[in-house]
C-alpha positions in Angstrom: 84.7 178.7 36.9 84.6 175.9 34.4 85.5 176.3 30.9 83.3 176.2 27.8 81.2 172.8 27.8 81.1 172.8 24.1 77.4 172.4 22.4 74.8 171.6 25.4 71.0 170.1 24.7 68.6 171.8 27.3 65.9 168.9 27.0 62.5 170.6 28.2 62.4 174.2 28.5 59.9 174.6 31.7 61.8 177.2 34.6 64.5 175.0 35.1 65.7 174.6 31.7 65.0 177.8 30.4 67.2 179.2 33.1 70.1 176.7 32.7 69.7 177.9 28.5 70.3 181.3 29.6 73.1 180.8 31.6 74.7 178.8 29.1 74.4 181.4 26.6 75.6 184.0 28.4 78.7 182.0 29.1 78.9 181.6 25.2 78.3 177.6 25.3 76.6 176.6 22.0 73.1 175.6 23.0 70.3 173.4 21.4 66.8 173.0 22.5 64.2 170.4 22.6 60.8 169.8 23.9 57.6 168.0 23.5 56.0 170.9 21.9 57.1 174.5 21.1 56.5 176.9 24.3 56.8 180.7 24.1 60.1 181.3 25.5 61.8 179.5 22.3 61.5 182.6 20.8 63.7 184.5 23.5 66.3 181.7 23.6 66.8 181.4 19.8 67.3 185.6 19.5 70.0 184.9 22.3 71.8 182.4 19.9 70.1 178.8 20.8 69.2 176.2 18.3 65.5 175.2 18.3 65.6 171.7 17.1 61.8 170.6 18.0 61.1 167.2 19.5 63.8 164.9 19.1 64.4 161.2 19.7 68.2 161.2 19.6 70.7 164.2 20.2 72.7 165.4 17.3 76.0 164.8 16.5 77.7 167.7 17.9 76.3 167.6 21.3 78.4 167.2 24.1 76.2 167.1 27.2 72.6 166.8 27.7 70.8 168.7 30.4 67.4 167.2 30.9 64.2 168.4 32.6 63.3 166.4 36.1 60.2 165.4 34.8 61.8 163.8 31.6 61.8 160.0 32.7 65.0 158.0 31.9 63.6 155.8 29.5 62.7 158.6 27.5 63.9 158.2 23.8 66.3 160.7 23.9 67.9 160.0 27.3 68.2 156.4 26.1 69.7 157.5 23.0 72.1 159.9 24.8 73.3 156.9 27.3 74.0 154.7 24.1 76.3 157.2 22.7 78.2 157.7 25.9 76.9 161.3 26.6 76.8 162.4 29.9 73.2 163.3 31.2 72.7 165.5 34.1 70.1 168.0 35.6 69.8 171.7 36.0 71.2 171.2 40.0 74.1 169.2 38.9 74.5 171.6 36.1 74.7 174.6 38.5 77.2 173.0 41.1 79.7 172.6 38.3 79.2 176.2 37.1 79.8 177.8 40.5 81.6 180.9 40.9 84.5 181.3 43.3 83.7 183.4 46.3 85.1 187.1 47.1 88.9 187.2 46.4 88.6 183.9 44.5 87.6 181.9 47.5 85.5 178.9 47.7 82.1 179.2 46.2 79.1 179.7 48.7 78.3 176.2 50.3 75.2 174.6 49.7 73.2 173.2 52.8 70.9 170.8 51.1 67.6 169.0 52.1 65.5 166.2 50.3 62.9 163.6 51.6 59.3 162.6 50.5 57.7 165.6 52.7 58.8 168.6 54.4 61.5 169.7 51.9 60.2 172.9 51.0 59.3 173.9 54.6 62.5 173.1 55.9 64.5 174.9 52.8 62.5 177.7 53.7 62.7 177.7 57.0 66.7 177.4 56.9 66.6 180.1 54.7 65.0 182.1 57.7 67.6 180.9 60.0 70.7 181.5 58.0 69.4 185.1 57.2 68.8 185.6 61.2 72.5 184.5 61.5 73.8 187.2 59.0 74.1 185.3 55.8 73.1 186.4 52.5 71.1 183.1 52.1 68.5 182.7 49.7 66.4 179.4 49.0 66.8 177.5 45.8 66.4 174.2 43.9 63.3 172.6 43.9 62.1 175.9 45.5 62.4 179.2 44.8 64.7 180.4 42.1 66.8 177.9 40.0 70.2 177.0 41.0 71.9 178.1 37.8 70.8 181.4 38.5 71.4 181.5 42.2 75.3 180.5 41.7 76.1 182.6 38.8 74.6 185.9 40.3 76.6 189.2 41.1 75.9 192.0 42.8 76.8 195.4 41.5 80.2 195.4 42.4 80.9 191.9 40.7 80.9 189.9 43.7 78.7 186.8 44.5 75.0 187.8 45.5 75.1 184.8 48.0 77.0 183.6 50.5 75.0 180.6 51.4 72.5 178.1 49.3 69.8 176.7 50.9 68.9 173.9 48.7 65.6 171.7 48.0 66.6 168.9 45.6 63.9 166.4 44.6 64.7 162.5 44.1 64.3 163.1 40.0 66.9 166.0 40.5 69.2 163.9 42.5 68.7 160.7 40.0 70.6 163.3 37.4 73.3 164.5 40.0 76.6 162.7 40.7 79.2 165.2 41.8 77.0 167.7 44.3 78.6 167.9 47.7 76.5 169.9 50.2 78.5 171.3 53.2 75.7 169.5 54.9 72.9 167.5 53.5 69.4 166.3 55.3 66.8 163.0 54.3 64.0 164.2 56.0 62.1 161.0 55.4 61.4 158.6 52.8 57.9 156.8 52.3 56.4 155.4 49.1 56.1 158.1 46.3 57.2 158.4 42.6 57.5 155.1 42.4 56.1 155.0 38.8 58.9 157.5 38.1 61.9 155.4 39.7 60.5 151.9 38.9 60.8 150.8 42.6 60.8 152.3 46.0 64.3 151.0 46.5 65.1 153.2 43.6 63.6 156.0 44.6 64.9 155.7 48.1 68.6 155.3 46.5 68.0 158.3 44.5 67.3 160.2 47.7 70.7 159.1 49.5 72.5 160.1 46.9 72.4 163.6 48.6 74.2 162.2 51.6 77.1 160.6 49.8 79.7 163.5 49.2 78.4 165.9 52.3 80.6 166.2 55.7 77.6 166.2 57.8 74.5 163.9 57.5 70.9 164.9 59.1 68.1 162.3 59.7 64.7 161.8 61.5 65.4 159.1 64.0 61.3 158.9 63.7 61.5 157.8 60.1 63.3 154.5 59.8 64.4 154.8 56.3 66.2 158.1 56.8 67.9 157.0 60.0 69.0 153.9 58.4 70.8 156.0 55.4 72.2 158.6 57.9 73.6 155.7 60.0 75.9 154.6 57.7 77.2 158.6 57.2 80.7 159.1 59.0 79.2 162.1 60.5 75.4 161.3 61.8 73.2 163.5 63.2 69.3 163.0 63.8 66.8 165.0 65.2 63.8 163.4 67.9 60.6 164.8 69.1 61.9 163.1 72.4 64.7 163.9 74.8 68.1 164.3 72.6 71.1 162.2 73.3 74.4 163.2 72.3 74.7 163.5 68.3 71.2 164.6 68.3 68.8 168.0 68.2 65.3 167.3 70.2 62.6 168.4 72.3 63.4 168.6 76.3 60.8 170.7 78.4 59.0 172.2 76.0 62.1 173.6 73.9 64.1 172.5 70.9 67.4 171.5 72.2 71.0 171.0 70.3 73.0 168.0 71.6 75.0 167.5 68.5 77.0 171.0 67.4 76.9 172.3 71.4 80.4 172.4 73.2 77.7 172.3 76.5 77.1 168.2 77.2 73.6 169.2 78.4 73.1 171.3 74.9 72.0 174.7 74.0 68.3 175.9 74.2 67.3 176.9 70.7 63.7 178.2 70.6 60.8 177.3 72.8 57.9 175.1 70.8 55.2 178.0 71.6 57.3 180.5 69.8 57.0 178.7 66.4 54.4 179.9 64.4 54.0 176.2 62.3 52.1 173.5 64.3 52.5 169.9 64.6 55.0 167.3 65.3 55.8 167.1 61.4 56.3 171.0 61.7 58.7 170.5 64.7 60.9 167.9 62.9 61.1 170.2 60.3 62.1 173.0 62.5 65.1 170.8 63.9 66.4 169.4 60.7 66.9 173.3 59.8 68.2 173.9 63.1 70.7 170.9 62.7 72.0 172.1 59.2 72.2 176.1 60.3 74.4 174.6 63.2 76.5 173.0 60.9 77.0 176.3 59.0 78.1 177.6 62.2 75.0 179.9 63.1 74.8 180.5 66.9 72.0 178.8 68.9 70.8 182.2 69.6 70.1 183.0 66.0 68.6 179.9 65.1 65.9 180.6 67.6 65.2 184.0 66.3 64.9 182.8 62.8 62.7 179.7 63.6 60.5 182.2 65.7 60.2 184.4 62.5 59.3 181.8 60.4 55.4 181.9 59.3 55.1 178.8 56.6 53.9 178.4 53.2 50.7 178.6 51.3 48.8 175.4 51.4 50.3 173.6 53.9 48.0 173.2 56.8 46.6 176.6 56.7 43.3 177.5 58.2 41.2 178.6 55.9 37.7 179.5 57.9 35.5 178.6 60.4 32.0 178.0 59.4 29.4 177.0 62.1 32.1 175.7 64.2 33.8 173.7 61.6 37.5 174.5 61.0 38.3 174.2 57.4 42.1 173.4 56.7 44.1 173.4 53.3 46.9 171.4 53.3 46.9 170.8 49.6 50.6 170.5 49.5 49.7 166.7 51.0 50.6 165.4 47.6 51.1 161.5 48.7 50.0 159.4 51.6 53.1 160.1 54.3 52.1 163.9 53.7 48.4 163.2 54.0 49.5 160.7 57.0 51.5 163.7 59.1 48.4 166.4 58.6 46.1 164.1 59.7 47.7 163.1 62.7 47.4 166.9 63.9 43.5 166.9 64.1 41.6 164.6 66.5 38.4 164.2 64.6 38.8 165.0 60.8 36.4 164.9 57.6 38.8 164.3 55.2 38.9 165.5 51.6 41.2 162.9 49.7 42.2 161.8 46.1 43.8 162.5 43.0 46.6 160.7 41.1 48.2 158.4 43.7 51.4 157.9 41.4 51.2 153.8 42.4 51.4 154.6 46.1 49.8 152.1 48.3 47.2 154.0 50.7 46.3 151.1 52.9 48.8 151.8 55.8 47.5 155.3 55.9 44.0 154.7 55.9 44.5 151.8 58.5 46.6 154.3 60.8 44.2 157.1 60.6 40.7 155.5 60.7 40.0 156.0 64.0 40.0 159.8 63.8 37.5 159.9 60.6 34.4 161.4 60.9 33.8 161.1 57.2 35.5 161.2 53.8 35.0 162.9 50.6 36.9 161.4 47.8 37.6 163.1 44.5 39.9 162.7 41.2 41.1 159.6 39.3 42.3 157.3 41.8 39.1 157.8 43.7 38.1 154.4 43.9 41.4 152.7 45.1 40.9 154.7 48.3 37.4 154.0 48.5 38.4 150.3 48.4 40.6 150.8 51.3 38.4 152.6 53.4 35.6 149.7 52.9 38.7 147.5 54.4 39.7 149.6 57.0 36.8 152.1 58.3 34.1 150.6 57.0 31.6 152.4 59.1 32.9 155.9 58.5 30.2 157.7 55.9 31.9 158.9 52.6 31.0 160.5 49.6 32.5 160.2 46.2 32.3 162.9 43.9 32.6 162.0 40.1 35.9 164.1 38.6 38.8 163.6 36.9 38.2 160.9 34.7 38.1 162.5 31.0 41.8 163.7 32.1 41.0 167.3 31.3 43.2 169.5 33.2 42.1 172.3 35.3 38.8 172.6 33.1 36.3 172.4 35.6 38.0 171.9 39.2 36.6 175.1 40.8 32.9 173.6 40.2 34.1 170.0 41.4 35.8 171.4 44.6 32.8 173.4 45.4 31.1 169.9 45.1 33.7 168.3 47.3 33.1 171.1 50.2 29.3 170.8 50.2 29.4 167.4 50.7 32.1 167.8 53.4 29.9 170.2 55.0 26.9 167.7 55.3 29.4 165.3 56.9 30.9 167.7 59.4 29.7 168.8 63.2 30.9 171.3 65.2 34.2 170.9 66.8 35.3 168.7 63.4 37.9 169.8 61.2 37.3 169.3 57.4 40.7 168.9 56.1 42.0 168.9 52.4 45.1 166.5 52.6 44.4 164.7 49.2 47.3 162.1 49.4 47.6 162.8 45.8 48.6 164.6 43.0 46.0 167.3 41.5 47.2 167.3 37.8 43.7 164.9 37.1 41.5 167.9 37.7 43.4 170.8 38.4 46.3 172.8 37.1 48.5 172.1 40.3 48.2 171.7 43.8 47.9 175.3 44.4 45.1 175.7 42.3 43.6 173.0 44.3 43.9 175.0 47.4 42.7 178.0 45.9 39.4 176.2 45.0 39.3 174.9 48.5 39.6 178.0 49.9 37.4 180.0 47.6 34.6 177.2 48.2 34.9 177.4 52.0 34.7 181.6 51.6 31.5 180.7 49.4 29.9 179.2 52.3 29.5 182.6 54.1 
């Protein structure tokens, strides 16, 4: 375990920042705290020995390391001042990597099997956790999903042994921007599409942040159907790709309705993993997620039978293509987690005729390619959120004959104040556009924080409005 780090400034006290502060204090490091406002957790951390600085624009002179929240942009004055002084700035995942504890009898720390991508990260990582557990590993999902990594890598059981021997890790582009030495045992880039350009400054910078995950990994996995991810993986010394078609050597894919491994199998024809019909999550994008989870598990040494068992047991998460009700022959599906155009496109592709509920904060993303691609399957569109007019203009260009309703919302910047009532109006408008056999699909292609507290609040509001239809 690494020695004392000196004085560490934790900038941002959300879930990961607070967890980092607790672990550092438990190690005996000197910890200073800063945030834009004083959150409730400050009292607990100060009682444990931390220093609360309040909002600051430069690190104190005694600081040796800065641990930043993933939400803080690189141009934040504090982070720029740290860089100007030559101080290292890391994120909580990078800190966790450095603080990993040895395995039993002083062996290697628990390996990480890591996933990034624009969409599908959480589904793939929780699938991977299920498969690793089926293979007999003491596994946990952590990082951008589940528990903070600093807690996981330092957790011990009652006998003082590490609590986990494998970690399924989800990492966002924000987290990877602040990571330099993370070396997963295997890593995957699911896909890379236009997203978070407002944070990174350009698509190229966003792509390069994703690519950092592959740099030190012995095995790199990507979707052959995603040109950017496939290109990133192709440059790696041990590339593995997944495909929805018949796999060639070095791939996992689909043959005769089953997932097949031809990358890690000793058998030239490959090994059957699981039948597609056994999966509880549907849609081509979820098949890709399952193949990537399988590839990482196979890289971890999990046998084919356990991979199939784990994938078949996976039930999926909330607000990810969940059927919340059927009213008068119309299905209502909640995919509030589709917070960017790429995710919304994957969701829309699963249904032949859709009344699409879309809009929110587009984060600088271009929606024209999405609208042009999905126009033929649209029965109607209901738009909400601050960037709804951008979607309306795109629909006018690419789907001018599709009826649409615009619901005023999100212009005043209030968060969560009237999201439930807005969603009731949105669902009522969707009902007026839908016919028996249609799917009313909440796949907003945008973030939620203009009208709702988060994507989960948006999804709950949708489900509540559907249930109110009776």
